[in-house]
C-alpha positions as CSV (number, residue, x, y, z in Angstrom):
1,M,-14.7,-18.9,1.0
2,V,-12.8,-16.6,4.4
3,N,-14.3,-13.1,4.7
4,L,-11.4,-10.1,4.0
5,E,-10.2,-8.0,6.3
6,R,-9.4,-4.2,5.1
7,V,-6.3,-2.1,6.6
8,R,-6.2,1.5,6.0
9,V,-3.0,3.5,6.2
10,H,-4.0,7.5,6.7
11,W,-1.2,9.9,5.4
12,S,-1.8,13.2,6.9
13,G,0.6,16.6,6.9
14,T,0.3,18.0,3.4
15,T,-1.3,21.2,1.9
16,G,-3.1,18.9,-0.8
17,G,-5.3,17.1,1.8
18,N,-4.6,13.7,3.7
19,G,-4.3,10.4,1.7
20,L,-5.4,6.8,2.2
21,S,-3.8,3.6,1.1
22,T,-6.1,0.5,1.6
23,F,-4.9,-3.0,1.8
24,Y,-6.8,-6.2,1.8
25,T,-5.9,-9.3,3.8
26,T,-6.8,-12.3,5.7
27,N,-5.4,-11.2,9.3
28,G,-5.2,-7.8,9.5
29,A,-4.1,-8.1,13.2
30,T,-1.0,-9.7,11.5
31,A,-0.8,-7.6,8.2
32,H,-1.4,-4.4,10.4
33,V,2.1,-4.4,12.0
34,A,3.9,-5.8,8.4
35,L,2.7,-2.6,7.1
36,A,3.7,-0.3,9.7
37,N,6.8,-2.1,9.5
38,W,7.0,-1.4,5.7
39,F,6.1,2.4,6.1
40,A,8.7,2.7,8.4
41,A,11.4,1.2,6.3
42,I,10.4,3.9,3.7
43,K,9.8,6.7,5.8
44,S,13.1,8.3,4.9
45,F,11.6,9.0,1.1
46,V,8.8,10.8,2.1
47,P,9.1,14.9,3.3
48,N,9.2,15.1,6.8
49,T,5.4,16.8,7.2
50,I,4.0,13.2,6.5
51,V,2.8,11.2,9.3
52,F,1.5,7.7,8.8
53,S,-1.1,6.2,11.0
54,V,-2.0,2.3,10.5
55,D,-5.8,1.4,11.8
56,N,-5.6,-1.3,14.1
57,G,-9.3,-2.5,13.2
58,G,-11.3,-1.9,10.3
59,D,-13.9,-3.9,8.1
60,T,-14.3,-7.3,7.6
61,I,-15.8,-8.2,3.8
62,D,-17.4,-11.3,1.9
63,P,-15.2,-11.2,-0.8
64,L,-17.9,-12.4,-3.0
65,T,-20.2,-10.3,-2.6
66,G,-18.7,-7.1,-1.1
67,T,-21.4,-6.9,1.7
68,L,-19.8,-5.5,4.8
69,M,-19.7,-8.4,7.2
70,G,-18.2,-7.1,10.4
71,S,-15.1,-5.5,11.8
72,W,-11.7,-7.0,13.2
73,G,-9.5,-5.3,15.6
74,A,-6.1,-5.7,16.9
75,S,-3.4,-4.1,19.3
76,T,-2.2,-0.8,18.1
77,T,0.7,0.5,16.2
78,G,1.9,3.7,16.6
79,P,2.3,6.9,14.0
80,I,5.1,7.0,11.9
81,S,6.7,10.1,11.2
82,A,8.4,10.6,7.9
83,T,11.8,11.8,8.1
84,G,12.7,13.0,4.3
85,T,14.4,16.5,3.6
86,G,14.7,18.6,1.0
87,N,12.2,19.9,-1.7
88,Y,9.5,17.7,-3.3
89,A,6.7,17.9,-5.6
90,L,3.5,17.6,-3.9
91,A,2.1,15.3,-6.9
92,S,5.1,13.1,-8.2
93,G,6.0,10.0,-6.5
94,M,6.5,6.1,-7.3
95,L,4.2,3.3,-7.8
96,V,4.4,0.2,-6.1
97,K,3.0,-2.9,-7.7
98,W,1.5,-6.0,-5.4
99,D,1.9,-9.2,-7.5
100,T,-0.2,-12.5,-7.3
101,G,0.7,-14.8,-9.9
102,T,-3.4,-15.0,-10.8
103,I,-4.8,-14.0,-14.5
104,V,-8.6,-12.8,-13.8
105,H,-10.9,-12.2,-16.6
106,G,-7.9,-12.3,-19.0
107,H,-5.8,-9.7,-16.8
108,R,-3.2,-10.1,-14.3
109,L,-4.6,-9.5,-10.5
110,I,-2.2,-6.5,-9.5
111,G,-2.5,-4.4,-6.3
112,K,-1.1,-0.8,-6.6
113,T,0.2,1.6,-4.1
114,Y,1.4,4.8,-4.7
115,I,3.9,6.6,-2.3
116,V,3.3,10.4,-3.5
117,P,4.9,12.8,-2.7
118,L,8.8,11.7,-2.3
119,V,11.9,14.3,-1.8
120,D,13.6,14.8,-4.8
121,S,16.8,13.2,-3.3
122,A,14.8,9.7,-4.4
123,F,14.9,10.6,-7.8
124,N,17.8,10.4,-10.3
125,T,19.0,13.0,-12.4
126,L,16.8,11.5,-15.5
127,G,13.6,12.0,-13.0
128,A,13.2,8.3,-12.4
129,V,13.1,6.8,-9.0
130,S,16.7,5.9,-8.3
131,A,18.1,2.5,-8.2
132,S,19.2,2.4,-4.4
133,V,15.5,3.9,-3.5
134,Q,14.0,1.6,-5.7
135,A,15.8,-1.8,-4.1
136,T,15.1,-0.1,-0.6
137,V,11.4,0.1,-0.9
138,Q,11.1,-3.3,-3.0
139,S,13.3,-5.2,-0.7
140,A,11.4,-3.7,2.6
141,A,8.1,-4.8,0.1
142,A,9.0,-8.4,0.2
143,S,10.0,-8.6,4.0
144,C,6.1,-6.9,4.6
145,I,4.8,-9.7,2.5
146,T,6.6,-12.5,4.6
147,A,6.1,-10.7,8.0
148,A,2.2,-10.8,6.8
149,G,2.1,-14.7,6.8
150,G,0.8,-14.7,3.1
151,S,-2.3,-13.0,4.5
152,M,-1.9,-9.7,2.1
153,V,-4.3,-10.1,-0.7
154,V,-5.2,-8.4,-3.9
155,W,-9.1,-8.3,-4.0
156,N,-11.0,-8.7,-7.2
157,R,-14.2,-7.1,-6.3
158,P,-17.8,-8.2,-7.7
159,K,-19.2,-6.9,-11.3
160,G,-22.5,-7.2,-11.7
161,S,-23.4,-10.7,-12.0
162,V,-19.6,-12.3,-11.4
163,A,-18.5,-12.8,-8.0
164,G,-15.4,-11.2,-6.5
165,G,-12.2,-13.0,-5.4
166,F,-8.9,-12.6,-4.1
167,S,-5.2,-14.0,-4.7
168,A,-2.5,-13.8,-2.1
169,V,0.4,-11.4,-2.8
170,T,3.6,-12.9,-3.8
171,T,6.1,-10.2,-4.9
172,A,6.2,-6.8,-4.9
173,S,8.1,-4.1,-7.3
174,V,8.7,-0.9,-7.5
175,V,8.1,0.6,-10.9
176,N,11.3,2.7,-11.9
177,K,10.0,5.6,-13.5
178,G,7.9,8.6,-11.3
179,V,4.5,8.6,-11.4
180,I,2.3,11.7,-11.1
181,L,-0.8,11.4,-8.7
182,R,-3.9,13.0,-10.3
183,S,-6.3,12.5,-7.5
184,R,-6.6,10.1,-4.7
185,R,-8.6,8.2,-6.7
186,D,-5.7,7.4,-9.2
């Protein structure tokens, strides 16, 4: 089985501390550019104090055991400065689900990325993510999946005596209700 390459996106610039979004891929060199383009496409919904930095290298992991196997590297992508203006609540935003269509141990294998915080204009008057923001982020996520060339995956970590595995991301969806991020471990 092929090893996985971990791609991390660092968030900086908020008073609540730095954030981290983690993605897994079978080709970090391709996926990290696709992810940088995705964050660039959604930057107008995130407060302009935040800067996204996509790692140009990272760990290589055996998906069956979770063992660190080495590292990967690629060309550098520049930092992405968010451009959203207006008020925002530091802990509220939206959820993007990365769908695989795979069932593992009776559950759908789905990855999640929290985009928190969002500027207030990203929400409608009922407090849900506006339809236009939802459509823009979902379209950008679909472009990201395509640009990554099928290399984006969701990793099912090994548990006890059960080996891990992974499945390719096939679609993405944006949950229309606002989400609250209680901690960076949510």
